[in-house]
N, CA, C and O atoms as CSV, one atom per row, in Angstrom:
chain,resi,resn,atom,element,x,y,z
A,1,MET,N,N,0.858,-1.222,-0.079
A,1,MET,CA,C,0.311,-0.022,0.096
A,1,MET,C,C,0.879,1.167,-0.056
A,1,MET,O,O,1.877,1.283,0.655
A,2,ASP,N,N,0.574,2.318,-0.860
A,2,ASP,CA,C,1.446,3.779,-0.940
A,2,ASP,C,C,0.971,4.643,0.119
A,2,ASP,O,O,-0.232,4.907,0.145
A,3,ALA,N,N,1.701,5.093,0.946
A,3,ALA,CA,C,1.371,6.050,1.626
A,3,ALA,C,C,1.507,7.487,0.622
A,3,ALA,O,O,2.246,7.806,-0.310
A,4,LYS,N,N,0.221,8.235,1.456
A,4,LYS,CA,C,0.212,9.234,1.028
A,4,LYS,C,C,1.465,10.424,1.530
A,4,LYS,O,O,1.880,10.595,2.676
A,5,ARG,N,N,1.783,10.973,0.581
A,5,ARG,CA,C,2.889,11.772,0.428
A,5,ARG,C,C,2.465,13.454,0.953
A,5,ARG,O,O,1.848,13.929,0.000
A,6,ILE,N,N,2.542,14.314,1.870
A,6,ILE,CA,C,1.917,15.657,2.586
A,6,ILE,C,C,2.717,16.669,1.594
A,6,ILE,O,O,2.351,17.833,1.431
A,7,ASP,N,N,3.948,16.047,0.895
A,7,ASP,CA,C,4.855,17.060,0.070
A,7,ASP,C,C,3.992,17.306,-1.386
A,7,ASP,O,O,3.904,18.414,-1.915
A,8,ASP,N,N,3.493,16.302,-1.826
A,8,ASP,CA,C,2.605,16.527,-2.982
A,8,ASP,C,C,0.905,17.171,-2.828
A,8,ASP,O,O,0.138,17.540,-3.718
A,9,ALA,N,N,0.729,17.125,-1.427
A,9,ALA,CA,C,-0.543,17.560,-1.187
A,9,ALA,C,C,-1.033,19.213,-1.432
A,9,ALA,O,O,-0.269,20.177,-1.379
A,10,ASP,N,N,-2.126,19.248,-1.641
A,10,ASP,CA,C,-2.963,20.633,-1.315
A,10,ASP,C,C,-4.436,20.995,-0.961
A,10,ASP,O,O,-5.528,20.976,-1.529
A,11,PHE,N,N,-3.970,21.308,0.161
A,11,PHE,CA,C,-5.268,21.372,1.251
A,11,PHE,C,C,-6.483,22.139,0.917
A,11,PHE,O,O,-7.611,21.975,1.382
A,12,SER,N,N,-5.997,23.200,-0.157
A,12,SER,CA,C,-6.921,24.109,-0.552
A,12,SER,C,C,-7.591,23.387,-1.802
A,12,SER,O,O,-8.586,23.943,-2.267
A,13,ALA,N,N,-7.199,22.334,-2.333
A,13,ALA,CA,C,-7.935,21.027,-3.251
A,13,ALA,C,C,-8.579,20.682,-2.743
A,13,ALA,O,O,-9.427,20.406,-3.591
A,14,THR,N,N,-9.121,20.289,-1.464
A,14,THR,CA,C,-9.898,19.265,-0.728
A,14,THR,C,C,-11.253,19.977,-0.559
A,14,THR,O,O,-11.470,21.167,-0.789
A,15,GLY,N,N,-12.349,18.825,-0.009
A,15,GLY,CA,C,-13.582,19.330,-0.081
A,15,GLY,C,C,-13.989,20.272,1.277
A,15,GLY,O,O,-14.890,21.074,1.524
A,16,TYR,N,N,-12.690,19.665,2.104
A,16,TYR,CA,C,-12.701,20.027,3.640
A,16,TYR,C,C,-12.491,21.747,3.692
A,16,TYR,O,O,-13.087,22.604,4.345
A,17,SER,N,N,-11.487,21.833,2.803
A,17,SER,CA,C,-11.157,23.436,2.739
A,17,SER,C,C,-12.494,24.131,2.128
A,17,SER,O,O,-12.902,25.126,2.726
A,18,TYR,N,N,-13.240,23.662,0.929
A,18,TYR,CA,C,-13.979,24.372,0.444
A,18,TYR,C,C,-15.333,24.701,1.521
A,18,TYR,O,O,-15.879,25.784,1.732
A,19,THR,N,N,-15.544,23.771,1.919
A,19,THR,CA,C,-16.574,23.715,2.976
A,19,THR,C,C,-16.049,25.049,4.191
A,19,THR,O,O,-16.693,26.069,4.438
A,20,LEU,N,N,-14.946,24.715,4.690
A,20,LEU,CA,C,-14.419,26.079,5.522
A,20,LEU,C,C,-14.685,27.033,4.759
A,20,LEU,O,O,-15.380,27.773,5.456
A,21,SER,N,N,-14.592,27.414,3.933
A,21,SER,CA,C,-14.104,28.389,2.825
A,21,SER,C,C,-15.619,29.374,3.246
A,21,SER,O,O,-15.670,30.597,3.373
A,22,LEU,N,N,-16.753,28.378,3.396
A,22,LEU,CA,C,-17.950,28.882,3.242
A,22,LEU,C,C,-18.564,29.291,4.709
A,22,LEU,O,O,-19.375,30.183,4.956
A,23,ILE,N,N,-17.957,28.405,5.572
A,23,ILE,CA,C,-18.428,28.642,7.089
A,23,ILE,C,C,-17.564,29.193,8.094
A,23,ILE,O,O,-17.814,29.095,9.296
A,24,ALA,N,N,-16.188,29.978,7.458
A,24,ALA,CA,C,-15.394,29.689,8.534
A,24,ALA,C,C,-16.003,31.050,8.916
A,24,ALA,O,O,-16.848,31.583,8.197
A,25,GLY,N,N,-15.419,31.778,10.425
A,25,GLY,CA,C,-15.303,32.870,10.722
A,25,GLY,C,C,-15.849,32.649,12.126
A,25,GLY,O,O,-16.172,31.535,12.538
A,26,LYS,N,N,-15.941,33.859,12.895
A,26,LYS,CA,C,-16.767,33.833,14.331
A,26,LYS,C,C,-18.170,33.638,13.987
A,26,LYS,O,O,-18.684,32.728,14.637
A,27,TYR,N,N,-18.950,34.228,13.151
A,27,TYR,CA,C,-20.186,34.156,13.248
A,27,TYR,C,C,-21.158,33.595,12.116
A,27,TYR,O,O,-22.387,33.518,12.103
A,28,LYS,N,N,-20.072,33.178,11.039
A,28,LYS,CA,C,-21.121,32.077,9.921
A,28,LYS,C,C,-21.948,31.347,10.282
A,28,LYS,O,O,-23.093,31.259,9.840
A,29,PRO,N,N,-21.194,30.411,11.584
A,29,PRO,CA,C,-21.802,29.256,11.634
A,29,PRO,C,C,-23.131,29.386,12.627
A,29,PRO,O,O,-24.168,28.723,12.621
A,30,VAL,N,N,-22.746,30.408,13.420
A,30,VAL,CA,C,-23.840,30.818,14.131
A,30,VAL,C,C,-25.022,31.157,13.471
A,30,VAL,O,O,-26.095,30.607,13.715
A,31,ILE,N,N,-24.840,32.207,12.489
A,31,ILE,CA,C,-25.936,32.637,11.724
A,31,ILE,C,C,-26.066,31.228,11.316
A,31,ILE,O,O,-26.771,30.736,12.197
A,32,LEU,N,N,-25.829,30.479,10.623
A,32,LEU,CA,C,-26.387,29.327,9.663
A,32,LEU,C,C,-27.116,28.287,10.882
A,32,LEU,O,O,-27.995,27.489,10.558
A,33,TYR,N,N,-26.618,28.417,12.343
A,33,TYR,CA,C,-27.312,27.500,13.267
A,33,TYR,C,C,-28.564,28.601,13.492
A,33,TYR,O,O,-29.660,28.059,13.632
A,34,CYS,N,N,-28.559,29.616,13.530
A,34,CYS,CA,C,-29.649,30.326,13.619
A,34,CYS,C,C,-30.781,30.068,13.023
A,34,CYS,O,O,-31.755,29.603,13.615
A,35,LEU,N,N,-30.742,30.412,11.524
A,35,LEU,CA,C,-31.732,30.282,10.490
A,35,LEU,C,C,-32.191,28.926,10.616
A,35,LEU,O,O,-33.397,28.790,10.413
A,36,MET,N,N,-31.348,27.576,10.984
A,36,MET,CA,C,-31.464,26.169,10.885
A,36,MET,C,C,-32.647,26.381,12.255
A,36,MET,O,O,-33.724,25.788,12.205
A,37,GLU,N,N,-32.336,27.164,13.281
A,37,GLU,CA,C,-33.448,26.847,14.109
A,37,GLU,C,C,-34.926,27.408,14.397
A,37,GLU,O,O,-35.908,26.898,14.936
A,38,TYR,N,N,-34.646,28.877,13.721
A,38,TYR,CA,C,-35.905,29.785,13.794
A,38,TYR,C,C,-36.255,30.328,12.499
A,38,TYR,O,O,-37.157,31.164,12.552
A,39,GLU,N,N,-35.741,30.057,11.237
A,39,GLU,CA,C,-35.958,30.784,10.345
A,39,GLU,C,C,-37.510,31.259,10.035
A,39,GLU,O,O,-38.197,30.421,10.620
A,40,PRO,N,N,-38.057,31.853,9.631
A,40,PRO,CA,C,-37.129,33.295,8.688
A,40,PRO,C,C,-36.802,34.055,9.662
A,40,PRO,O,O,-37.497,33.947,10.672
A,41,VAL,N,N,-36.117,34.654,9.671
A,41,VAL,CA,C,-35.405,35.588,10.885
A,41,VAL,C,C,-34.891,37.033,9.911
A,41,VAL,O,O,-34.436,37.146,8.773
A,42,ARG,N,N,-35.215,37.981,10.967
A,42,ARG,CA,C,-35.055,39.508,10.331
A,42,ARG,C,C,-33.753,39.576,11.267
A,42,ARG,O,O,-33.391,38.748,12.103
A,43,PHE,N,N,-33.033,41.021,10.831
A,43,PHE,CA,C,-31.678,41.389,11.152
A,43,PHE,C,C,-31.565,41.469,12.197
A,43,PHE,O,O,-30.666,40.891,12.808
A,44,ASN,N,N,-32.719,42.447,12.912
A,44,ASN,CA,C,-32.554,43.092,14.182
A,44,ASN,C,C,-32.492,41.652,15.444
A,44,ASN,O,O,-31.754,41.448,16.408
A,45,GLN,N,N,-33.748,40.807,14.792
A,45,GLN,CA,C,-33.783,39.437,15.658
A,45,GLN,C,C,-32.320,38.598,15.651
A,45,GLN,O,O,-31.896,38.052,16.669
A,46,MET,N,N,-31.574,38.572,14.296
A,46,MET,CA,C,-30.456,37.932,14.354
A,46,MET,C,C,-29.487,38.716,15.278
A,46,MET,O,O,-28.741,38.082,16.024
A,47,GLN,N,N,-29.469,40.117,15.254
A,47,GLN,CA,C,-28.275,40.818,15.941
A,47,GLN,C,C,-28.643,40.307,17.445
A,47,GLN,O,O,-27.697,39.895,18.116
A,48,ARG,N,N,-29.716,40.304,17.924
A,48,ARG,CA,C,-30.112,40.123,19.287
A,48,ARG,C,C,-29.549,38.543,19.566
A,48,ARG,O,O,-28.907,38.450,20.612
A,49,TYR,N,N,-29.663,37.557,18.953
A,49,TYR,CA,C,-29.069,36.590,18.821
A,49,TYR,C,C,-27.765,36.141,19.093
A,49,TYR,O,O,-27.355,35.174,19.735
A,50,LEU,N,N,-27.052,37.267,18.319
A,50,LEU,CA,C,-25.678,37.249,18.354
A,50,LEU,C,C,-24.875,38.135,19.360
A,50,LEU,O,O,-23.650,38.102,19.481
A,51,HIS,N,N,-25.601,38.811,19.960
A,51,HIS,CA,C,-25.284,39.892,20.855
A,51,HIS,C,C,-23.778,39.488,21.151
A,51,HIS,O,O,-23.402,38.316,21.168
A,52,PRO,N,N,-22.959,40.576,21.380
A,52,PRO,CA,C,-22.654,41.910,20.484
A,52,PRO,C,C,-22.007,41.536,19.252
A,52,PRO,O,O,-21.053,40.758,19.290
A,53,VAL,N,N,-22.434,42.020,18.145
A,53,VAL,CA,C,-22.142,42.304,17.261
A,53,VAL,C,C,-22.517,43.335,16.394
A,53,VAL,O,O,-23.722,43.405,16.150
A,54,ALA,N,N,-21.691,44.243,15.811
A,54,ALA,CA,C,-21.793,45.245,15.182
A,54,ALA,C,C,-22.403,45.168,13.580
A,54,ALA,O,O,-21.909,44.416,12.740
A,55,ASP,N,N,-23.555,46.072,13.307
A,55,ASP,CA,C,-23.969,46.457,11.965
A,55,ASP,C,C,-23.431,45.507,10.732
A,55,ASP,O,O,-23.751,44.459,10.170
A,56,LYS,N,N,-22.528,46.413,10.667
A,56,LYS,CA,C,-21.210,46.342,9.510
A,56,LYS,C,C,-21.279,44.697,9.353
A,56,LYS,O,O,-21.793,44.009,8.471
A,57,THR,N,N,-20.615,44.363,10.464
A,57,THR,CA,C,-20.118,42.807,10.566
A,57,THR,C,C,-21.196,41.939,10.094
A,57,THR,O,O,-21.146,41.432,8.973
A,58,LEU,N,N,-22.142,41.752,10.881
A,58,LEU,CA,C,-23.757,40.982,10.879
A,58,LEU,C,C,-23.772,41.245,9.022
A,58,LEU,O,O,-23.541,40.289,8.282
A,59,SER,N,N,-24.061,42.599,8.476
A,59,SER,CA,C,-24.317,42.656,7.262
A,59,SER,C,C,-23.140,42.004,6.347
A,59,SER,O,O,-23.408,41.210,5.445
A,60,GLN,N,N,-22.138,42.309,6.582
A,60,GLN,CA,C,-21.408,41.425,5.460
A,60,GLN,C,C,-21.456,39.852,5.774
A,60,GLN,O,O,-21.407,39.105,4.797
A,61,ASN,N,N,-21.543,39.310,6.999
A,61,ASN,CA,C,-21.619,37.736,7.105
A,61,ASN,C,C,-22.596,37.820,6.236
A,61,ASN,O,O,-22.407,37.312,5.130
A,62,LEU,N,N,-23.462,38.268,6.430
A,62,LEU,CA,C,-24.907,37.967,5.789
A,62,LEU,C,C,-24.877,38.056,4.141
A,62,LEU,O,O,-25.424,37.236,3.404
A,63,ARG,N,N,-24.100,39.264,3.689
A,63,ARG,CA,C,-23.804,39.311,2.275
A,63,ARG,C,C,-23.098,38.440,1.354
A,63,ARG,O,O,-23.336,38.242,0.162
A,64,GLU,N,N,-21.879,37.783,2.351
A,64,GLU,CA,C,-21.132,36.616,1.725
A,64,GLU,C,C,-22.041,35.216,2.078
A,64,GLU,O,O,-21.646,34.221,1.472
A,65,LEU,N,N,-22.896,35.069,2.740
A,65,LEU,CA,C,-23.353,33.945,2.967
A,65,LEU,C,C,-24.104,33.777,2.115
A,65,LEU,O,O,-24.245,32.630,1.691
A,66,GLU,N,N,-24.954,34.991,1.485
A,66,GLU,CA,C,-26.282,35.232,0.491
A,66,GLU,C,C,-25.006,34.704,-0.909
A,66,GLU,O,O,-25.098,33.632,-1.506
A,67,ALA,N,N,-24.016,35.645,-1.146
A,67,ALA,CA,C,-23.351,35.347,-2.142
A,67,ALA,C,C,-23.087,34.234,-2.953
A,67,ALA,O,O,-23.107,34.100,-4.176
A,68,ASP,N,N,-22.727,33.131,-1.640
A,68,ASP,CA,C,-22.234,31.626,-1.189
A,68,ASP,C,C,-23.516,30.753,-1.414
A,68,ASP,O,O,-23.357,29.541,-1.275
A,69,GLY,N,N,-24.908,31.257,-1.781
A,69,GLY,CA,C,-25.759,30.466,-2.179
A,69,GLY,C,C,-26.283,29.803,-0.726
A,69,GLY,O,O,-27.193,29.006,-0.954
A,70,LEU,N,N,-26.001,29.898,0.542
A,70,LEU,CA,C,-25.966,29.327,1.562
A,70,LEU,C,C,-27.437,30.038,2.296
A,70,LEU,O,O,-27.915,29.343,3.193
A,71,ILE,N,N,-28.093,31.205,2.020
A,71,ILE,CA,C,-29.021,31.863,2.509
A,71,ILE,C,C,-29.773,32.869,1.727
A,71,ILE,O,O,-29.133,33.588,0.960
A,72,ALA,N,N,-31.165,33.019,1.837
A,72,ALA,CA,C,-31.806,33.778,0.706
A,72,ALA,C,C,-31.956,34.915,1.927
A,72,ALA,O,O,-31.994,34.769,3.148
A,73,ARG,N,N,-32.024,36.068,1.111
A,73,ARG,CA,C,-32.855,37.372,1.381
A,73,ARG,C,C,-33.644,38.181,0.970
A,73,ARG,O,O,-33.452,38.906,-0.006
A,74,THR,N,N,-34.853,38.156,1.819
A,74,THR,CA,C,-36.413,38.676,1.218
A,74,THR,C,C,-36.631,40.015,1.679
A,74,THR,O,O,-36.740,40.310,2.869
A,75,ALA,N,N,-36.698,40.891,0.641
A,75,ALA,CA,C,-36.952,42.385,1.296
A,75,ALA,C,C,-38.360,42.553,0.795
A,75,ALA,O,O,-38.722,42.192,-0.325
A,76,TYR,N,N,-39.218,43.186,1.792
A,76,TYR,CA,C,-40.347,43.383,1.554
A,76,TYR,C,C,-40.612,44.751,1.404
A,76,TYR,O,O,-40.069,45.464,2.248
A,77,PRO,N,N,-41.427,45.415,0.402
A,77,PRO,CA,C,-41.651,46.881,0.079
A,77,PRO,C,C,-42.683,47.192,0.955
A,77,PRO,O,O,-43.887,47.138,0.704
A,78,GLN,N,N,-41.929,47.656,2.430
A,78,GLN,CA,C,-43.011,48.344,3.234
A,78,GLN,C,C,-41.813,49.475,4.100
A,78,GLN,O,O,-40.583,49.446,4.060
A,79,ILE,N,N,-42.723,50.409,4.842
A,79,ILE,CA,C,-42.235,51.310,5.478
A,79,ILE,C,C,-42.369,50.892,7.015
A,79,ILE,O,O,-43.516,50.457,7.116
A,80,PRO,N,N,-41.911,50.839,7.917
A,80,PRO,CA,C,-40.460,50.949,7.525
A,80,PRO,C,C,-39.507,49.284,6.993
A,80,PRO,O,O,-39.811,48.225,7.542
A,81,PRO,N,N,-38.708,49.324,6.204
A,81,PRO,CA,C,-38.394,48.267,5.862
A,81,PRO,C,C,-38.472,46.641,6.462
A,81,PRO,O,O,-38.446,46.527,7.687
A,82,LYS,N,N,-38.563,45.440,5.666
A,82,LYS,CA,C,-38.515,44.664,6.478
A,82,LYS,C,C,-37.627,43.616,5.515
A,82,LYS,O,O,-37.770,43.801,4.306
A,83,VAL,N,N,-36.913,42.761,5.837
A,83,VAL,CA,C,-35.839,41.969,5.156
A,83,VAL,C,C,-35.883,40.886,6.430
A,83,VAL,O,O,-35.802,41.110,7.637
A,84,GLU,N,N,-36.057,39.486,5.623
A,84,GLU,CA,C,-36.017,38.020,6.181
A,84,GLU,C,C,-34.718,37.378,5.613
A,84,GLU,O,O,-34.104,37.778,4.624
A,85,TYR,N,N,-34.410,36.352,6.377
A,85,TYR,CA,C,-33.297,35.885,5.750
A,85,TYR,C,C,-33.804,34.226,6.371
A,85,TYR,O,O,-34.156,33.942,7.516
A,86,THR,N,N,-33.691,33.343,5.194
A,86,THR,CA,C,-34.078,31.948,5.282
A,86,THR,C,C,-32.699,31.278,4.760
A,86,THR,O,O,-31.704,31.893,4.377
A,87,LEU,N,N,-32.934,29.335,4.861
A,87,LEU,CA,C,-31.930,28.792,4.186
A,87,LEU,C,C,-32.136,28.704,2.974
A,87,LEU,O,O,-33.313,28.896,2.669
A,88,THR,N,N,-31.429,28.478,2.121
A,88,THR,CA,C,-31.579,28.334,0.929
A,88,THR,C,C,-31.334,26.747,0.886
A,88,THR,O,O,-30.809,26.279,1.896
A,89,GLU,N,N,-31.713,25.673,-0.376
A,89,GLU,CA,C,-31.881,24.453,-0.504
A,89,GLU,C,C,-29.961,24.208,-0.266
A,89,GLU,O,O,-29.515,23.232,0.336
A,90,ARG,N,N,-29.244,25.094,-0.759
A,90,ARG,CA,C,-27.991,24.219,-0.932
A,90,ARG,C,C,-27.307,24.953,0.939
A,90,ARG,O,O,-26.253,24.492,1.376
A,91,GLY,N,N,-27.908,25.790,1.571
A,91,GLY,CA,C,-27.988,26.154,2.909
A,91,GLY,C,C,-28.441,24.991,3.801
A,91,GLY,O,O,-27.650,24.363,4.504
A,92,ARG,N,N,-29.849,24.719,3.730
A,92,ARG,CA,C,-30.103,23.672,4.368
A,92,ARG,C,C,-29.161,21.918,3.870
A,92,ARG,O,O,-29.190,21.043,4.735
A,93,SER,N,N,-28.688,21.714,3.001
A,93,SER,CA,C,-27.994,20.398,2.511
A,93,SER,C,C,-26.527,20.723,4.173
A,93,SER,O,O,-25.962,19.851,4.833
A,94,LEU,N,N,-26.429,21.828,4.262
A,94,LEU,CA,C,-25.164,21.700,5.042
A,94,LEU,C,C,-25.772,21.489,6.535
A,94,LEU,O,O,-24.961,21.308,7.443
A,95,MET,N,N,-27.095,21.504,6.816
A,95,MET,CA,C,-27.202,21.383,8.517
A,95,MET,C,C,-26.973,19.903,8.732
A,95,MET,O,O,-26.956,19.439,9.872
A,96,GLU,N,N,-26.810,19.207,7.731
A,96,GLU,CA,C,-26.543,17.590,8.911
A,96,GLU,C,C,-25.111,18.172,9.310
A,96,GLU,O,O,-25.158,18.409,10.517
A,97,VAL,N,N,-23.864,18.498,8.797
A,97,VAL,CA,C,-22.817,18.848,8.786
A,97,VAL,C,C,-22.819,19.393,10.537
A,97,VAL,O,O,-22.296,18.893,11.533
A,98,LEU,N,N,-23.732,20.742,10.327
A,98,LEU,CA,C,-23.743,21.753,11.514
A,98,LEU,C,C,-24.295,20.846,12.732
A,98,LEU,O,O,-23.759,20.984,13.832
A,99,ASP,N,N,-25.364,19.911,12.568
A,99,ASP,CA,C,-26.046,18.681,13.367
A,99,ASP,C,C,-24.709,17.822,14.212
A,99,ASP,O,O,-24.401,17.580,15.379
A,100,ARG,N,N,-24.286,17.612,13.142
A,100,ARG,CA,C,-22.894,16.640,13.859
A,100,ARG,C,C,-22.298,17.434,14.998
A,100,ARG,O,O,-22.341,17.128,16.189
A,101,LEU,N,N,-21.793,18.387,14.513
A,101,LEU,CA,C,-20.989,19.090,15.394
A,101,LEU,C,C,-21.698,19.551,16.699
A,101,LEU,O,O,-21.130,19.574,17.791
A,102,CYS,N,N,-23.144,19.958,16.464
A,102,CYS,CA,C,-23.493,20.408,17.696
A,102,CYS,C,C,-24.059,18.999,18.395
A,102,CYS,O,O,-24.489,18.946,19.548
A,103,ASP,N,N,-23.982,17.946,17.537
A,103,ASP,CA,C,-23.941,16.604,18.460
A,103,ASP,C,C,-23.092,16.374,18.948
A,103,ASP,O,O,-23.453,15.634,19.863
A,104,TRP,N,N,-21.585,16.559,19.018
A,104,TRP,CA,C,-20.357,16.436,19.351
A,104,TRP,C,C,-20.043,17.074,20.214
A,104,TRP,O,O,-19.390,16.684,21.183
A,105,GLY,N,N,-20.530,18.384,19.983
A,105,GLY,CA,C,-20.182,19.609,21.395
A,105,GLY,C,C,-21.303,19.053,22.558
A,105,GLY,O,O,-21.059,19.298,23.740
A,106,ASN,N,N,-22.515,18.313,22.199
A,106,ASN,CA,C,-23.178,18.117,23.460
A,106,ASN,C,C,-22.647,16.950,23.820
A,106,ASN,O,O,-22.721,16.869,25.046
A,107,ALA,N,N,-22.344,16.375,23.537
A,107,ALA,CA,C,-21.429,14.549,23.840
A,107,ALA,C,C,-20.223,14.547,24.962
A,107,ALA,O,O,-20.063,13.771,25.904
A,108,HIS,N,N,-19.203,15.990,24.432
A,108,HIS,CA,C,-18.353,16.239,24.904
A,108,HIS,C,C,-18.147,17.743,26.015
A,108,HIS,O,O,-17.193,17.999,26.749
A,109,ARG,N,N,-19.115,18.351,25.841
A,109,ARG,CA,C,-18.801,19.622,27.017
A,109,ARG,C,C,-18.924,19.146,28.341
A,109,ARG,O,O,-19.767,18.390,28.823
A,110,PRO,N,N,-17.945,19.710,28.856
A,110,PRO,CA,C,-18.054,19.317,30.592
A,110,PRO,C,C,-19.313,19.747,31.122
A,110,PRO,O,O,-19.578,19.563,32.310
């Protein structure tokens, strides 16, 4: 059996690297978890859930998740403006992974 050689490896070419690139950061996994549990969620509700998080930081994370096709943003034409966030089908497909992280945490937390 041939052993894999790290000298020939490229982490950036792995599925693991791609998945991490989508959910990496302090808030993205929490945003996805929040939507998994409570969708649809409005911006202010999300901000209270993540407290403390700056408007700019939350907005940036939401835009990136939307650009990656994991969440959908629905804006309603009313005053005051109403915007809701939900998971897309692609985002829902990631929930099995996040559920397993949650299971592991519940099983190993002190």
